[in-house]
PyMOL commands that place a pseudoatom at each C-alpha (Angstrom):
pseudoatom trace, name=CA, resn=MET, resi=1, chain=A, elem=C, hetatm=0, pos=[107.224, 3.705, 63.807]
pseudoatom trace, name=CA, resn=ILE, resi=2, chain=A, elem=C, hetatm=0, pos=[109.117, 1.308, 65.735]
pseudoatom trace, name=CA, resn=ILE, resi=3, chain=A, elem=C, hetatm=0, pos=[112.385, 2.537, 64.975]
pseudoatom trace, name=CA, resn=ARG, resi=4, chain=A, elem=C, hetatm=0, pos=[111.367, 6.169, 66.019]
pseudoatom trace, name=CA, resn=TYR, resi=5, chain=A, elem=C, hetatm=0, pos=[109.807, 4.582, 69.350]
pseudoatom trace, name=CA, resn=LEU, resi=6, chain=A, elem=C, hetatm=0, pos=[113.179, 2.932, 69.942]
pseudoatom trace, name=CA, resn=ASN, resi=7, chain=A, elem=C, hetatm=0, pos=[115.122, 6.042, 69.160]
pseudoatom trace, name=CA, resn=ALA, resi=8, chain=A, elem=C, hetatm=0, pos=[113.167, 7.936, 71.631]
pseudoatom trace, name=CA, resn=ILE, resi=9, chain=A, elem=C, hetatm=0, pos=[113.817, 5.516, 74.309]
pseudoatom trace, name=CA, resn=ASN, resi=10, chain=A, elem=C, hetatm=0, pos=[117.603, 5.125, 73.639]
pseudoatom trace, name=CA, resn=LYS, resi=11, chain=A, elem=C, hetatm=0, pos=[119.396, 8.419, 73.524]
pseudoatom trace, name=CA, resn=SER, resi=12, chain=A, elem=C, hetatm=0, pos=[122.729, 7.061, 72.923]
pseudoatom trace, name=CA, resn=SER, resi=13, chain=A, elem=C, hetatm=0, pos=[123.296, 6.381, 69.105]
pseudoatom trace, name=CA, resn=ARG, resi=14, chain=A, elem=C, hetatm=0, pos=[125.494, 3.208, 70.263]
pseudoatom trace, name=CA, resn=GLU, resi=15, chain=A, elem=C, hetatm=0, pos=[122.773, 1.785, 71.975]
pseudoatom trace, name=CA, resn=ILE, resi=16, chain=A, elem=C, hetatm=0, pos=[120.074, 2.330, 69.116]
pseudoatom trace, name=CA, resn=TYR, resi=17, chain=A, elem=C, hetatm=0, pos=[122.294, 0.743, 66.317]
pseudoatom trace, name=CA, resn=PRO, resi=18, chain=A, elem=C, hetatm=0, pos=[122.117, -2.812, 67.662]
pseudoatom trace, name=CA, resn=ILE, resi=19, chain=A, elem=C, hetatm=0, pos=[118.373, -2.493, 68.070]
pseudoatom trace, name=CA, resn=LYS, resi=20, chain=A, elem=C, hetatm=0, pos=[117.793, -1.644, 64.573]
pseudoatom trace, name=CA, resn=ILE, resi=21, chain=A, elem=C, hetatm=0, pos=[119.899, -4.198, 63.344]
pseudoatom trace, name=CA, resn=GLY, resi=22, chain=A, elem=C, hetatm=0, pos=[118.639, -6.964, 65.568]
pseudoatom trace, name=CA, resn=LEU, resi=23, chain=A, elem=C, hetatm=0, pos=[114.804, -5.962, 64.789]
pseudoatom trace, name=CA, resn=LYS, resi=24, chain=A, elem=C, hetatm=0, pos=[115.382, -5.390, 60.975]
pseudoatom trace, name=CA, resn=LYS, resi=25, chain=A, elem=C, hetatm=0, pos=[116.852, -9.209, 61.043]
pseudoatom trace, name=CA, resn=ARG, resi=26, chain=A, elem=C, hetatm=0, pos=[114.164, -10.243, 63.001]
pseudoatom trace, name=CA, resn=LEU, resi=27, chain=A, elem=C, hetatm=0, pos=[111.602, -8.818, 60.737]
pseudoatom trace, name=CA, resn=THR, resi=28, chain=A, elem=C, hetatm=0, pos=[113.250, -9.992, 57.702]
pseudoatom trace, name=CA, resn=LYS, resi=29, chain=A, elem=C, hetatm=0, pos=[113.358, -13.524, 58.984]
pseudoatom trace, name=CA, resn=LEU, resi=30, chain=A, elem=C, hetatm=0, pos=[109.556, -13.121, 59.935]
pseudoatom trace, name=CA, resn=TYR, resi=31, chain=A, elem=C, hetatm=0, pos=[108.773, -11.744, 56.641]
pseudoatom trace, name=CA, resn=LEU, resi=32, chain=A, elem=C, hetatm=0, pos=[110.763, -14.592, 54.753]
pseudoatom trace, name=CA, resn=MET, resi=33, chain=A, elem=C, hetatm=0, pos=[109.116, -17.319, 56.769]
pseudoatom trace, name=CA, resn=VAL, resi=34, chain=A, elem=C, hetatm=0, pos=[105.691, -16.192, 56.180]
pseudoatom trace, name=CA, resn=SER, resi=35, chain=A, elem=C, hetatm=0, pos=[106.199, -15.711, 52.419]
pseudoatom trace, name=CA, resn=PHE, resi=36, chain=A, elem=C, hetatm=0, pos=[107.525, -19.614, 52.325]
pseudoatom trace, name=CA, resn=ALA, resi=37, chain=A, elem=C, hetatm=0, pos=[104.889, -20.792, 54.436]
pseudoatom trace, name=CA, resn=CYS, resi=38, chain=A, elem=C, hetatm=0, pos=[102.168, -19.364, 52.233]
pseudoatom trace, name=CA, resn=ILE, resi=39, chain=A, elem=C, hetatm=0, pos=[103.913, -20.460, 48.861]
pseudoatom trace, name=CA, resn=GLY, resi=40, chain=A, elem=C, hetatm=0, pos=[104.353, -23.863, 50.105]
pseudoatom trace, name=CA, resn=LEU, resi=41, chain=A, elem=C, hetatm=0, pos=[100.928, -24.255, 51.217]
pseudoatom trace, name=CA, resn=SER, resi=42, chain=A, elem=C, hetatm=0, pos=[99.574, -23.171, 47.816]
pseudoatom trace, name=CA, resn=ALA, resi=43, chain=A, elem=C, hetatm=0, pos=[102.177, -25.317, 45.899]
pseudoatom trace, name=CA, resn=CYS, resi=44, chain=A, elem=C, hetatm=0, pos=[101.161, -28.739, 47.972]
pseudoatom trace, name=CA, resn=SER, resi=45, chain=A, elem=C, hetatm=0, pos=[97.710, -28.727, 46.647]
pseudoatom trace, name=CA, resn=ASN, resi=46, chain=A, elem=C, hetatm=0, pos=[97.027, -31.262, 44.317]
pseudoatom trace, name=CA, resn=ASP, resi=47, chain=A, elem=C, hetatm=0, pos=[93.509, -30.938, 43.519]
pseudoatom trace, name=CA, resn=LYS, resi=48, chain=A, elem=C, hetatm=0, pos=[92.641, -30.509, 39.879]
pseudoatom trace, name=CA, resn=PRO, resi=49, chain=A, elem=C, hetatm=0, pos=[90.295, -28.100, 38.595]
pseudoatom trace, name=CA, resn=GLN, resi=50, chain=A, elem=C, hetatm=0, pos=[86.737, -29.226, 38.588]
pseudoatom trace, name=CA, resn=THR, resi=51, chain=A, elem=C, hetatm=0, pos=[86.548, -29.787, 34.849]
pseudoatom trace, name=CA, resn=GLU, resi=52, chain=A, elem=C, hetatm=0, pos=[89.461, -31.949, 34.649]
pseudoatom trace, name=CA, resn=GLN, resi=53, chain=A, elem=C, hetatm=0, pos=[88.885, -34.517, 37.309]
pseudoatom trace, name=CA, resn=ILE, resi=54, chain=A, elem=C, hetatm=0, pos=[86.004, -35.966, 35.276]
pseudoatom trace, name=CA, resn=ILE, resi=55, chain=A, elem=C, hetatm=0, pos=[88.000, -36.549, 32.159]
pseudoatom trace, name=CA, resn=GLY, resi=56, chain=A, elem=C, hetatm=0, pos=[89.400, -40.065, 31.985]
pseudoatom trace, name=CA, resn=VAL, resi=57, chain=A, elem=C, hetatm=0, pos=[87.982, -43.815, 32.565]
pseudoatom trace, name=CA, resn=TRP, resi=58, chain=A, elem=C, hetatm=0, pos=[86.000, -44.531, 35.545]
pseudoatom trace, name=CA, resn=GLN, resi=59, chain=A, elem=C, hetatm=0, pos=[84.938, -47.831, 36.753]
pseudoatom trace, name=CA, resn=LEU, resi=60, chain=A, elem=C, hetatm=0, pos=[81.501, -48.312, 38.325]
pseudoatom trace, name=CA, resn=MET, resi=61, chain=A, elem=C, hetatm=0, pos=[81.618, -49.482, 41.787]
pseudoatom trace, name=CA, resn=ARG, resi=62, chain=A, elem=C, hetatm=0, pos=[78.185, -49.553, 43.281]
pseudoatom trace, name=CA, resn=ALA, resi=63, chain=A, elem=C, hetatm=0, pos=[74.670, -48.016, 42.990]
pseudoatom trace, name=CA, resn=GLU, resi=64, chain=A, elem=C, hetatm=0, pos=[72.555, -46.667, 45.508]
pseudoatom trace, name=CA, resn=THR, resi=65, chain=A, elem=C, hetatm=0, pos=[68.717, -46.387, 45.021]
pseudoatom trace, name=CA, resn=ALA, resi=66, chain=A, elem=C, hetatm=0, pos=[66.167, -45.142, 47.631]
pseudoatom trace, name=CA, resn=SER, resi=67, chain=A, elem=C, hetatm=0, pos=[62.660, -44.830, 45.754]
pseudoatom trace, name=CA, resn=ILE, resi=68, chain=A, elem=C, hetatm=0, pos=[60.538, -47.234, 47.524]
pseudoatom trace, name=CA, resn=THR, resi=69, chain=A, elem=C, hetatm=0, pos=[63.253, -48.879, 49.609]
pseudoatom trace, name=CA, resn=TYR, resi=70, chain=A, elem=C, hetatm=0, pos=[67.028, -48.213, 50.031]
pseudoatom trace, name=CA, resn=SER, resi=71, chain=A, elem=C, hetatm=0, pos=[69.364, -50.546, 48.204]
pseudoatom trace, name=CA, resn=THR, resi=72, chain=A, elem=C, hetatm=0, pos=[72.871, -50.719, 47.205]
pseudoatom trace, name=CA, resn=ILE, resi=73, chain=A, elem=C, hetatm=0, pos=[74.120, -52.715, 44.080]
pseudoatom trace, name=CA, resn=ASP, resi=74, chain=A, elem=C, hetatm=0, pos=[77.865, -53.837, 44.033]
pseudoatom trace, name=CA, resn=TYR, resi=75, chain=A, elem=C, hetatm=0, pos=[79.341, -53.527, 40.557]
pseudoatom trace, name=CA, resn=SER, resi=76, chain=A, elem=C, hetatm=0, pos=[82.871, -53.778, 41.672]
pseudoatom trace, name=CA, resn=LYS, resi=77, chain=A, elem=C, hetatm=0, pos=[83.474, -56.860, 39.893]
pseudoatom trace, name=CA, resn=GLU, resi=78, chain=A, elem=C, hetatm=0, pos=[81.555, -56.308, 36.730]
pseudoatom trace, name=CA, resn=ASN, resi=79, chain=A, elem=C, hetatm=0, pos=[83.841, -53.791, 34.977]
pseudoatom trace, name=CA, resn=ILE, resi=80, chain=A, elem=C, hetatm=0, pos=[81.616, -51.215, 33.814]
pseudoatom trace, name=CA, resn=SER, resi=81, chain=A, elem=C, hetatm=0, pos=[83.397, -48.167, 32.693]
pseudoatom trace, name=CA, resn=TYR, resi=82, chain=A, elem=C, hetatm=0, pos=[82.627, -44.650, 31.884]
pseudoatom trace, name=CA, resn=ASN, resi=83, chain=A, elem=C, hetatm=0, pos=[85.128, -42.950, 29.804]
pseudoatom trace, name=CA, resn=PHE, resi=84, chain=A, elem=C, hetatm=0, pos=[84.604, -39.269, 29.869]
pseudoatom trace, name=CA, resn=GLN, resi=85, chain=A, elem=C, hetatm=0, pos=[86.503, -37.671, 27.117]
pseudoatom trace, name=CA, resn=SER, resi=86, chain=A, elem=C, hetatm=0, pos=[87.728, -34.172, 26.904]
pseudoatom trace, name=CA, resn=ASN, resi=87, chain=A, elem=C, hetatm=0, pos=[85.477, -33.644, 23.513]
pseudoatom trace, name=CA, resn=GLY, resi=88, chain=A, elem=C, hetatm=0, pos=[82.497, -34.098, 25.492]
pseudoatom trace, name=CA, resn=LYS, resi=89, chain=A, elem=C, hetatm=0, pos=[81.642, -37.541, 24.599]
pseudoatom trace, name=CA, resn=LEU, resi=90, chain=A, elem=C, hetatm=0, pos=[80.971, -40.347, 27.228]
pseudoatom trace, name=CA, resn=ILE, resi=91, chain=A, elem=C, hetatm=0, pos=[81.556, -43.731, 26.241]
pseudoatom trace, name=CA, resn=ILE, resi=92, chain=A, elem=C, hetatm=0, pos=[80.058, -46.721, 28.300]
pseudoatom trace, name=CA, resn=SER, resi=93, chain=A, elem=C, hetatm=0, pos=[81.027, -50.111, 28.317]
pseudoatom trace, name=CA, resn=GLY, resi=94, chain=A, elem=C, hetatm=0, pos=[80.648, -53.228, 30.103]
pseudoatom trace, name=CA, resn=GLY, resi=95, chain=A, elem=C, hetatm=0, pos=[77.289, -53.175, 31.235]
pseudoatom trace, name=CA, resn=ASP, resi=96, chain=A, elem=C, hetatm=0, pos=[73.631, -52.337, 30.159]
pseudoatom trace, name=CA, resn=LYS, resi=97, chain=A, elem=C, hetatm=0, pos=[72.529, -52.931, 33.790]
pseudoatom trace, name=CA, resn=ILE, resi=98, chain=A, elem=C, hetatm=0, pos=[71.721, -49.130, 35.178]
pseudoatom trace, name=CA, resn=ALA, resi=99, chain=A, elem=C, hetatm=0, pos=[71.062, -45.900, 34.051]
pseudoatom trace, name=CA, resn=TYR, resi=100, chain=A, elem=C, hetatm=0, pos=[72.813, -46.212, 30.391]
pseudoatom trace, name=CA, resn=THR, resi=101, chain=A, elem=C, hetatm=0, pos=[73.345, -48.927, 28.050]
pseudoatom trace, name=CA, resn=ASN, resi=102, chain=A, elem=C, hetatm=0, pos=[76.611, -49.297, 26.158]
pseudoatom trace, name=CA, resn=GLY, resi=103, chain=A, elem=C, hetatm=0, pos=[77.407, -46.792, 23.691]
pseudoatom trace, name=CA, resn=GLU, resi=104, chain=A, elem=C, hetatm=0, pos=[78.235, -43.264, 23.297]
pseudoatom trace, name=CA, resn=PHE, resi=105, chain=A, elem=C, hetatm=0, pos=[76.712, -40.169, 24.591]
pseudoatom trace, name=CA, resn=ASN, resi=106, chain=A, elem=C, hetatm=0, pos=[77.151, -36.493, 24.923]
pseudoatom trace, name=CA, resn=TYR, resi=107, chain=A, elem=C, hetatm=0, pos=[78.100, -35.016, 28.353]
pseudoatom trace, name=CA, resn=LYS, resi=108, chain=A, elem=C, hetatm=0, pos=[78.644, -31.303, 29.535]
pseudoatom trace, name=CA, resn=LYS, resi=109, chain=A, elem=C, hetatm=0, pos=[80.087, -30.561, 32.783]
pseudoatom trace, name=CA, resn=GLU, resi=110, chain=A, elem=C, hetatm=0, pos=[78.825, -27.137, 34.258]
pseudoatom trace, name=CA, resn=GLU, resi=111, chain=A, elem=C, hetatm=0, pos=[78.041, -25.167, 37.207]
pseudoatom trace, name=CA, resn=GLY, resi=112, chain=A, elem=C, hetatm=0, pos=[74.124, -24.694, 37.146]
pseudoatom trace, name=CA, resn=PHE, resi=113, chain=A, elem=C, hetatm=0, pos=[70.756, -24.928, 38.832]
pseudoatom trace, name=CA, resn=LEU, resi=114, chain=A, elem=C, hetatm=0, pos=[68.536, -28.202, 39.013]
pseudoatom trace, name=CA, resn=SER, resi=115, chain=A, elem=C, hetatm=0, pos=[65.404, -26.229, 38.566]
pseudoatom trace, name=CA, resn=ALA, resi=116, chain=A, elem=C, hetatm=0, pos=[64.470, -24.517, 35.213]
pseudoatom trace, name=CA, resn=ASN, resi=117, chain=A, elem=C, hetatm=0, pos=[63.270, -21.154, 37.307]
pseudoatom trace, name=CA, resn=PRO, resi=118, chain=A, elem=C, hetatm=0, pos=[65.626, -21.063, 40.212]
pseudoatom trace, name=CA, resn=ASN, resi=119, chain=A, elem=C, hetatm=0, pos=[64.525, -18.930, 42.724]
pseudoatom trace, name=CA, resn=SER, resi=120, chain=A, elem=C, hetatm=0, pos=[66.818, -15.992, 44.514]
pseudoatom trace, name=CA, resn=GLY, resi=121, chain=A, elem=C, hetatm=0, pos=[67.827, -18.047, 47.283]
pseudoatom trace, name=CA, resn=GLU, resi=122, chain=A, elem=C, hetatm=0, pos=[68.768, -21.168, 45.264]
pseudoatom trace, name=CA, resn=THR, resi=123, chain=A, elem=C, hetatm=0, pos=[72.562, -21.785, 44.676]
pseudoatom trace, name=CA, resn=LYS, resi=124, chain=A, elem=C, hetatm=0, pos=[74.421, -23.316, 41.857]
pseudoatom trace, name=CA, resn=ILE, resi=125, chain=A, elem=C, hetatm=0, pos=[76.109, -26.665, 42.020]
pseudoatom trace, name=CA, resn=GLN, resi=126, chain=A, elem=C, hetatm=0, pos=[78.159, -28.978, 40.031]
pseudoatom trace, name=CA, resn=LEU, resi=127, chain=A, elem=C, hetatm=0, pos=[76.482, -30.869, 37.222]
pseudoatom trace, name=CA, resn=VAL, resi=128, chain=A, elem=C, hetatm=0, pos=[77.033, -33.582, 34.786]
pseudoatom trace, name=CA, resn=LYS, resi=129, chain=A, elem=C, hetatm=0, pos=[74.482, -33.410, 31.895]
pseudoatom trace, name=CA, resn=ILE, resi=130, chain=A, elem=C, hetatm=0, pos=[74.352, -36.578, 30.130]
pseudoatom trace, name=CA, resn=ASP, resi=131, chain=A, elem=C, hetatm=0, pos=[71.849, -36.463, 27.180]
pseudoatom trace, name=CA, resn=THR, resi=132, chain=A, elem=C, hetatm=0, pos=[68.691, -34.994, 28.972]
pseudoatom trace, name=CA, resn=TYR, resi=133, chain=A, elem=C, hetatm=0, pos=[69.595, -35.653, 32.686]
pseudoatom trace, name=CA, resn=ASN, resi=134, chain=A, elem=C, hetatm=0, pos=[71.186, -33.563, 35.179]
pseudoatom trace, name=CA, resn=TRP, resi=135, chain=A, elem=C, hetatm=0, pos=[73.239, -35.671, 37.526]
pseudoatom trace, name=CA, resn=ILE, resi=136, chain=A, elem=C, hetatm=0, pos=[74.380, -33.822, 40.547]
pseudoatom trace, name=CA, resn=TYR, resi=137, chain=A, elem=C, hetatm=0, pos=[78.432, -34.021, 40.413]
pseudoatom trace, name=CA, resn=LYS, resi=138, chain=A, elem=C, hetatm=0, pos=[80.575, -34.564, 43.370]
pseudoatom trace, name=CA, resn=TYR, resi=139, chain=A, elem=C, hetatm=0, pos=[84.310, -35.705, 43.710]
pseudoatom trace, name=CA, resn=ALA, resi=140, chain=A, elem=C, hetatm=0, pos=[86.089, -36.330, 47.072]
pseudoatom trace, name=CA, resn=ASN, resi=141, chain=A, elem=C, hetatm=0, pos=[88.903, -38.570, 48.225]
pseudoatom trace, name=CA, resn=GLY, resi=142, chain=A, elem=C, hetatm=0, pos=[89.541, -39.917, 44.818]
pseudoatom trace, name=CA, resn=GLU, resi=143, chain=A, elem=C, hetatm=0, pos=[85.746, -41.105, 44.216]
pseudoatom trace, name=CA, resn=MET, resi=144, chain=A, elem=C, hetatm=0, pos=[83.301, -39.549, 41.844]
pseudoatom trace, name=CA, resn=ASN, resi=145, chain=A, elem=C, hetatm=0, pos=[79.363, -39.498, 42.581]
pseudoatom trace, name=CA, resn=LEU, resi=146, chain=A, elem=C, hetatm=0, pos=[76.728, -38.756, 40.074]
pseudoatom trace, name=CA, resn=SER, resi=147, chain=A, elem=C, hetatm=0, pos=[73.364, -38.507, 41.580]
pseudoatom trace, name=CA, resn=LEU, resi=148, chain=A, elem=C, hetatm=0, pos=[69.732, -38.598, 40.355]
pseudoatom trace, name=CA, resn=SER, resi=149, chain=A, elem=C, hetatm=0, pos=[68.343, -39.197, 43.881]
pseudoatom trace, name=CA, resn=TYR, resi=150, chain=A, elem=C, hetatm=0, pos=[66.670, -35.589, 43.627]
pseudoatom trace, name=CA, resn=ILE, resi=151, chain=A, elem=C, hetatm=0, pos=[64.118, -37.345, 41.132]
pseudoatom trace, name=CA, resn=ASP, resi=152, chain=A, elem=C, hetatm=0, pos=[64.420, -40.728, 42.780]
pseudoatom trace, name=CA, resn=GLY, resi=153, chain=A, elem=C, hetatm=0, pos=[67.012, -41.761, 40.487]
pseudoatom trace, name=CA, resn=PRO, resi=154, chain=A, elem=C, hetatm=0, pos=[70.326, -43.587, 41.515]
pseudoatom trace, name=CA, resn=ASP, resi=155, chain=A, elem=C, hetatm=0, pos=[73.462, -42.548, 43.031]
pseudoatom trace, name=CA, resn=LEU, resi=156, chain=A, elem=C, hetatm=0, pos=[76.521, -44.046, 41.090]
pseudoatom trace, name=CA, resn=TYR, resi=157, chain=A, elem=C, hetatm=0, pos=[79.806, -44.257, 42.843]
pseudoatom trace, name=CA, resn=PHE, resi=158, chain=A, elem=C, hetatm=0, pos=[83.116, -44.516, 40.802]
pseudoatom trace, name=CA, resn=LYS, resi=159, chain=A, elem=C, hetatm=0, pos=[86.791, -44.818, 41.033]
pseudoatom trace, name=CA, resn=ARG, resi=160, chain=A, elem=C, hetatm=0, pos=[89.174, -43.806, 38.569]
pseudoatom trace, name=CA, resn=GLN, resi=161, chain=A, elem=C, hetatm=0, pos=[90.597, -46.772, 36.647]
for i in range(1, 161): cmd.bond("trace and resi %d" % i, "trace and resi %d" % (i + 1))
show_as sticks, trace
zoom trace
């Protein structure tokens, strides 16, 4: 369409030919630049899929509670580890202080609802079910957060070991 417009403006074929070539080169360059930019932006993402982010050994750094009063407990020096394995097993070692004792537990990471009978306006969220509890799962800036604060339980904060 642009070529037709240029042809109508310039009557002489000697004037049209350089414009066609120049326009074609510019459009080709623009197309290549946009293509490489799109490929580059998508390739730069280092976010793992949500299911893979939890797998591995995590050190418990702190716990926050807000049932009656707000408190933060620092566990960063106690070497409490949560080992989320790809087979659905969680091995906790290093401390019997909060949430779970040392040992092996089943876990499942999934998207779901907190309530048993969700209403139409409720949205699914990321959950980690450890035994009978549904922990709200969040992952940002290399830190994992498991939260039971919706039932006055603790918020656990981990860093990958």
